[in-house]
N, C-alpha and C positions, 0 to 999 in steps of 0.2 A: 489595478485588477480588482479593486473591492467596487470601485465604479461601474465594473461589468459585471456583479452580483457573484464573485467565485467565491468560494466557502473558503473559511480560513486555512483549511488544511490542504486546499489544491495551491493557493498562495503559496504556503510553507515549500509543498512539494517542487513547485517552479523555480522558487530561490533556492532548494536546494539543487536542483541541477546546474543554475548558472555556479553556484560556488564550486561544486565537483569540475564542471569543465575549466573554470579559472583556475582551479588547483592543479588540473594534469598538465598544465603547460609549466615543461620542467628543461632545464638545458642538458646538457650531453652528459653533466655527473649527475641528474637526476635531482637537482635542487630547483624548486619552484621559482618560476622565473617573475609572478605577480603576487610575492604572499600578501595576503590579506587577514585584517582583524575585523571581523564583522560587527556592527553596532546595530542590532535588530531593532534596540528604540529609534535611531536614526532615520533608517528605512521604514519605520512603522510595519514593522513584519507582525501580524495579529497573532493573538494566543489560541493555538487550537485547545479546546476544550472538548476532553475526553465524551463529556456527557450529551454532547450535542453533534456528535458524531453519528452518522448512519452505519450501525455494525451490526448487520442482520445475523440472527442466531437460528438454531434450529432447534426445538425443543427433543427431548426422548419420544413425547406422542407424535410431533410432526414426523421426525424419523421414521417410525412405526407407520404411519399413515404413508408415507412415501415409497417405504419398501412393501407394503401389502398392494399397492397399486401397479407396482412395478411389473411388467409381463416377464420378462429376459432374464434368468438366473445371474448373467455376468454385469448387468446393469445393478444389480441388487448388491452383490459383491463390491462393484464399484461404488456405488454411492453410500455404501457401510464403510468402506476404507477412506473415502473423503470426510465423514463424518466424525468418525474415530481419531484421523490422523491430524486433521488442519489440512491436509493438502487440498492444493488448488487443483482444479481440471486438467490443467497443463502439466503440472508437476507429476500429476499421476500417469497420463497418458505418454509421457516420456519413455 
């Protein structure tokens, strides 16, 4: 995955999916069929550095600019809600 230039976080996310799929295999009594103790060093799982993560943020002045440019009141409320609560757009529209 590193050779494909995937980021460390992407690799960790993919491995997490594999771990969850393997852990979801249970017998009729709910016991794991394939119990695993994962060795991250052995599989050379990269360490995710939060400082290198792309975490876009909106400043107060950015938000004020966005809200002032929005013409429909319902979108102003939606954008303010998203910014204030940290909701994702899909969560807000459910």
